[in-house]
C-alpha positions in Angstrom: -54.4 -18.2 -9.2 -53.0 -14.8 -8.3 -55.6 -12.4 -7.2 -55.3 -8.6 -6.9 -56.0 -7.3 -3.4 -59.6 -6.2 -3.0 -60.1 -2.4 -3.3 -62.1 -2.6 -0.1 -59.3 -4.2 1.9 -58.4 -2.9 5.3 -54.9 -3.2 6.8 -54.3 -5.9 9.4 -54.7 -4.5 12.9 -52.2 -4.6 15.8 -53.3 -7.6 17.9 -51.8 -8.6 21.3 -50.8 -12.2 22.1 -53.4 -14.2 24.1 -52.2 -16.0 27.2 -52.7 -19.8 26.6 -52.7 -19.5 22.8 -49.7 -20.5 20.6 -49.8 -20.1 16.9 -47.8 -22.0 14.3 -48.0 -22.4 10.5 -46.4 -24.7 7.9 -46.6 -25.9 4.3 -48.5 -29.1 3.8 -48.5 -28.4 0.0 -52.2 -29.1 -0.4 -52.0 -27.0 -3.5 -49.2 -25.9 -5.8 -48.6 -22.6 -4.0 -45.6 -21.0 -2.2 -47.2 -20.3 1.2 -48.2 -21.9 4.5 -51.4 -23.8 4.2 -51.7 -25.6 7.6 -52.2 -23.7 10.8 -51.7 -25.3 14.2 -52.9 -23.6 17.4 -52.1 -25.1 20.7 -54.3 -24.1 23.6 -53.8 -24.3 27.4 -55.4 -27.0 29.4 -59.0 -26.3 30.4 -59.7 -23.9 27.4 -63.5 -23.4 27.0 -64.9 -24.0 23.6 -68.0 -22.8 21.7 -68.9 -23.1 18.0 -71.4 -22.5 15.3 -71.5 -24.4 12.0 -73.0 -24.5 8.6 -76.5 -25.8 8.2 -75.6 -27.4 4.8 -76.9 -30.9 4.5 -73.7 -31.8 2.7 -71.4 -30.8 5.5 -67.8 -32.0 5.7 -66.6 -34.6 8.3 -64.8 -31.7 10.0 -68.1 -30.0 10.7 -69.8 -33.3 11.7 -67.1 -34.0 14.2 -66.9 -30.4 15.3 -70.6 -30.4 16.3 -69.9 -33.3 18.6 -66.8 -31.8 20.0 -68.4 -28.5 20.9 -70.8 -30.3 23.1 -67.8 -31.3 25.3 -67.0 -27.7 25.8 -63.2 -28.0 26.0 -60.3 -27.9 23.5 -56.6 -28.2 23.5 -55.7 -27.6 19.8 -57.0 -26.4 16.4 -55.7 -27.5 13.0 -56.8 -25.6 9.9 -56.1 -27.0 6.4 -56.3 -24.6 3.4 -56.7 -25.6 -0.2 -58.8 -28.8 0.3 -62.3 -28.7 1.8 -62.3 -32.5 2.4 -66.1 -32.4 1.8 -68.1 -34.9 -0.1 -65.3 -37.4 0.4 -67.1 -40.2 2.4 -65.2 -42.4 4.9 -61.8 -41.3 3.5 -62.6 -37.7 4.5 -63.5 -38.8 8.1 -60.4 -41.0 8.3 -58.2 -38.0 7.4 -59.7 -35.8 10.1 -59.4 -38.6 12.7 -55.8 -39.1 11.8 -55.0 -35.4 12.3 -56.8 -35.4 15.6 -54.8 -38.5 16.7 -51.4 -37.2 15.6 -52.0 -33.8 17.3 -53.3 -35.4 20.5 -50.3 -37.6 20.8 -48.0 -34.6 20.3 -49.5 -32.5 23.1 -50.8 -35.3 25.4 -54.5 -34.8 25.2 -57.6 -36.7 24.0 -58.3 -36.7 20.2 -61.7 -35.2 20.9 -60.0 -32.1 22.2 -58.5 -31.4 18.8 -60.7 -29.3 16.4 -60.1 -29.6 12.7 -61.3 -27.3 9.8 -60.6 -27.6 6.1 -61.4 -25.2 3.3 -60.9 -25.3 -0.5 -61.9 -27.6 -3.3 -64.9 -29.9 -2.6 -64.8 -33.6 -3.6 -61.1 -34.3 -3.2 -60.1 -36.4 -0.1 -57.6 -34.6 2.1 -54.2 -36.4 1.4 -53.2 -37.9 4.7 -49.5 -38.0 3.8 -49.4 -34.3 3.2 -51.4 -33.6 6.4 -49.1 -35.8 8.4 -46.0 -34.1 7.1 -47.5 -30.7 7.4 -48.4 -31.3 11.0 -44.9 -32.5 11.8 -43.5 -29.3 10.2 -46.0 -27.2 12.2 -45.1 -28.8 15.5 -41.5 -27.8 14.9 -42.1 -24.4 13.4 -41.4 -21.0 15.0 -44.3 -19.3 16.8 -46.3 -17.4 14.3 -48.1 -14.0 14.5 -51.8 -13.3 14.0 -51.3 -12.1 10.5 -49.3 -15.1 9.5 -52.1 -17.4 10.8 -54.8 -15.4 9.1 -52.9 -15.6 5.8 -52.3 -19.4 6.1 -56.1 -20.2 6.5 -57.1 -18.3 3.3 -58.0 -19.6 -0.1 -59.3 -17.0 -2.5 -58.9 -14.3 0.1 -56.9 -11.3 -1.1 -55.9 -10.0 2.3 -55.4 -11.3 5.8 -58.4 -10.6 8.1 -58.2 -10.0 11.9 -60.0 -8.1 14.6 -59.3 -7.2 18.2 -61.3 -6.0 21.2 -60.8 -5.8 24.9 -63.2 -5.7 27.9 -62.9 -5.0 31.7 -64.0 -7.8 34.0 -63.9 -6.0 37.3 -60.4 -4.7 37.5 -59.0 -7.2 35.0 -58.6 -6.4 31.3 -59.2 -9.3 29.0 -58.3 -9.5 25.3 -60.2 -11.0 22.4 -58.4 -11.6 19.0 -60.0 -13.1 15.9 -59.0 -14.2 12.5 -61.2 -15.3 9.6 -61.1 -16.4 6.0 -63.9 -16.0 3.5 -64.4 -14.4 0.1 -66.9 -16.5 -1.9 -69.6 -19.1 -1.1 -70.9 -16.6 1.5 -74.5 -16.6 2.6 -76.0 -16.3 6.1 -76.9 -19.7 7.4 -75.1 -19.6 10.7 -71.8 -18.2 9.9 -70.3 -18.3 6.4 -66.6 -18.9 6.5 -63.9 -20.2 8.8 -63.5 -17.9 11.8 -61.7 -18.2 15.1 -61.8 -16.0 18.2 -59.4 -16.4 21.1 -59.6 -14.8 24.5 -57.9 -15.1 27.9 -61.2 -14.6 29.6 -62.6 -17.3 31.9 -66.0 -18.2 30.6 -68.1 -21.3 31.3 -68.6 -23.2 28.0 -72.4 -23.3 28.0 -72.6 -19.5 28.6 -69.9 -18.9 26.0 -72.0 -20.9 23.5 -75.0 -18.7 24.3 -72.9 -15.5 23.8 -71.6 -16.8 20.4 -75.1 -17.8 19.2 -76.3 -14.3 20.0 -73.3 -12.6 18.4 -73.7 -14.8 15.3 -77.3 -13.8 14.8 -76.5 -10.1 14.3 -73.1 -10.4 12.6 -72.2 -13.6 10.6 -75.8 -14.2 9.8 -76.2 -10.7 8.4 -73.6 -10.9 5.6 -73.8 -12.3 2.1 -71.6 -12.2 -1.0 -73.3 -14.6 -3.4 -76.1 -16.4 -1.6 -74.2 -19.7 -1.5 -73.6 -21.6 1.8 -70.4 -23.6 2.2 -70.1 -27.2 3.3 -67.4 -26.3 5.8 -68.5 -23.0 7.4 -67.3 -22.9 11.0 -66.8 -20.2 13.7 -65.1 -21.3 17.0 -64.4 -19.4 20.2 -61.7 -20.5 22.6 -61.5 -19.0 26.1 -58.3 -20.0 27.8 -59.3 -18.7 31.3 -55.8 -17.3 31.9 -57.1 -13.9 33.0 -57.4 -13.4 36.8 -61.1 -13.0 37.3 -64.1 -15.0 38.5 -65.5 -17.3 35.9 -68.3 -15.7 33.8 -71.1 -18.2 33.8 -74.3 -16.1 33.4 -75.6 -12.6 32.7 -75.4 -11.9 36.4 -71.6 -12.5 36.5 -69.5 -9.3 36.8 -68.3 -8.2 33.4 -70.7 -10.4 31.4 -72.2 -7.5 29.5 -68.8 -6.1 28.7 -67.4 -9.4 27.5 -70.5 -10.0 25.4 -70.2 -6.6 23.7 -66.5 -7.2 23.0 -67.2 -10.6 21.4 -70.0 -9.2 19.3 -67.7 -6.3 18.2 -65.0 -8.8 17.1 -67.5 -10.9 15.3 -69.0 -7.9 13.5 -65.6 -6.7 12.3 -64.7 -10.1 11.1 -68.0 -10.6 9.3 -67.6 -7.2 7.5 -64.1 -8.0 6.5 -65.4 -11.1 4.6 -67.8 -8.9 2.7 -65.0 -6.5 1.9 -63.1 -9.4 0.3 -66.1 -10.6 -1.6 -64.9 -12.2 -4.9 -64.7 -9.5 -7.5 -66.2 -6.9 -5.1 -65.7 -3.2 -5.7 -68.2 -1.7 -3.3 -69.2 -2.4 0.3 -72.9 -2.1 0.8 -74.8 -1.4 4.0 -78.5 -2.4 3.6 -80.5 -0.7 6.3 -84.1 -1.8 6.7 -86.5 -0.1 9.1 -90.3 -0.1 9.6 -90.7 -3.9 9.4 -93.2 -5.9 11.5 -90.2 -7.4 13.4 -86.4 -7.4 13.5 -86.4 -10.9 11.9 -88.7 -9.8 9.1 -86.4 -6.7 8.5 -83.4 -9.0 8.3 -85.1 -11.3 5.7 -86.1 -8.3 3.6 -82.5 -7.0 3.9 -81.1 -10.3 2.7 -83.5 -10.4 -0.2 -82.1 -7.1 -1.3 -78.5 -8.0 -0.6 -78.8 -11.3 -2.5 -80.5 -9.9 -5.6 -78.1 -10.1 -8.6 -80.1 -7.2 -10.2 -79.6 -4.9 -7.2 -75.9 -5.9 -6.9 -75.2 -5.4 -10.6 -77.0 -2.0 -10.6 -74.8 -0.8 -7.8 -71.7 -2.2 -9.5 -72.8 -0.1 -12.5 -73.4 2.9 -10.3 -77.0 3.0 -11.4 -79.6 4.3 -8.8 -82.3 2.0 -10.1 -84.5 1.8 -7.0 -87.1 -0.2 -9.0 -84.8 -3.2 -8.5 -85.0 -2.7 -4.7 -88.8 -2.6 -5.0 -88.6 -5.9 -6.8 -86.4 -7.4 -4.1 -88.6 -6.3 -1.3 -91.7 -7.7 -3.1 -90.2 -11.1 -3.5 -88.9 -11.4 0.1 -92.0 -13.1 1.3 -92.3 -10.7 4.3 -95.1 -8.3 5.1 -94.8 -5.2 2.9 -97.1 -2.6 1.5 -96.3 -0.9 -1.8 -97.9 2.3 -0.8 -95.9 2.6 2.4 -92.5 1.7 1.0 -89.6 4.2 1.0 -86.2 3.8 -0.6 -83.0 5.9 -0.5 -79.3 5.9 -1.3 -76.6 7.7 0.6 -79.1 9.6 2.8 -81.3 10.8 -0.1 -84.8 9.4 -0.4 -85.6 8.5 -4.0 -89.1 7.2 -3.2 -91.4 7.8 -0.2 -94.7 6.1 0.7 -94.9 4.2 -2.6 -94.2 7.1 -4.9 -91.1 8.8 -6.4 -90.1 11.9 -4.5 -91.4 14.9 -6.5 -88.3 17.0 -6.3 -85.9 14.0 -6.3 -82.4 15.1 -7.6 -80.4 12.1 -8.6 -77.1 14.0 -8.8 -76.0 13.5 -5.2 -77.1 9.8 -5.4 -75.1 9.3 -8.6 -72.1 10.8 -6.8 -72.6 8.6 -3.8 -72.7 5.4 -5.9 -69.3 6.3 -7.4 -67.8 5.7 -4.0 -66.7 2.4 -2.4 -69.0 2.6 0.7 -72.7 2.5 -0.3 -75.7 3.1 1.9 -79.0 1.7 0.8 -82.0 2.4 3.1 -85.5 0.9 3.0 -88.4 1.9 5.2 -91.4 -0.5 5.0 -93.7 1.7 7.1 -95.2 -1.4 8.8 -93.8 -1.4 12.3 -90.7 -0.9 14.4 -88.6 -3.8 13.2 -85.1 -3.0 11.9 -81.9 -4.7 10.7 -78.7 -4.1 8.9 -77.3 -6.5 6.3 -73.8 -6.2 4.7 -73.1 -7.2 1.2 -71.0 -6.2 -1.8 -71.6 -5.6 -5.5 -71.5 -8.2 -8.2 -68.9 -7.7 -11.0 -67.4 -9.8 -13.8 -64.5 -10.4 -11.4 -66.7 -12.9 -9.5 -67.1 -15.0 -12.6 -63.4 -14.9 -13.5 -62.4 -16.0 -10.0 -64.8 -18.9 -9.8 -64.3 -20.1 -13.4 -60.6 -20.6 -12.6 -61.1 -21.8 -9.0 -59.6 -25.3 -9.4 -56.6 -24.2 -11.4 
């Protein structure tokens, strides 16, 4: 299935190498495509690990094992398979993951538990162990790959490679953070909603790294949605090699902790937004800004109700400033709201204030705004000081076309 590049695509950024991280990619031929579909990342000894995973009750074996591995806090390798989710495959799925872990561990001389595995693609088809074994062997012997090569290899219906970079100063030492991600459909906030990996040379204690990732996830990956569906395989992992020359960051009192946390959140936010920009069939990137809620959490839930509404998303796709559909979405969110305090606007222009249409409302600038690719939708509930931002995309016929042909 050949897909046109999303009109919302951004070019892949310049990203520096990370000391202690070696990228390779190869063709395992999980699908009939002419591209690399197995990514192998070797990590230096002592690399700290943190991760967040889907809350799906039908999670893959990769996710189940990954949850256990993250508790150990250390990693030596990552293997990502694209084209086959290896989910809903029973004991055969777990055997395939364990075989990959064993083969990789033997190659680099580590424990199998230190090898993380992710798979993405069609659900319900066991990962073919022979292809995985041959793909791994090819990856072990492959030339070192760049970030864009690795980002491309982990994709499925993605139309462009996605990466983000940030840096932070830890005392006098500059540390780098580089992330890659895949995701286009089956995107809804229920931890994180895709396969994403962030690598840094910073030295961070695993438990604190986990706390930082949890906090970053709450305001980035858990604030995006494309279609309201949560995958069986969603995973975001952070690997900190500790190669930078600075004291280990193990708490908020550690020098540079704030700077590192801000950089990690920045990378996660950029990656999350890139997934929305590649939403299946998307033509518009939508910022839903909610203010005046009783709490930040309530604002986020209202924002997601708006962002997940097919009626709101199709109205924006059709460039129709139908704010009545936003009223509908707010009303069904299940959060405190008062019709007579509600205000709704597009592109900085209020269409309704305090429960009533604005008397001198001119839809001309709003209609012009909706013709663009970057849409601003604002809602003020007038109930309190809670606020949140949620990112989504419009819903077009392209979404149907892509998913109707997904297994071909």
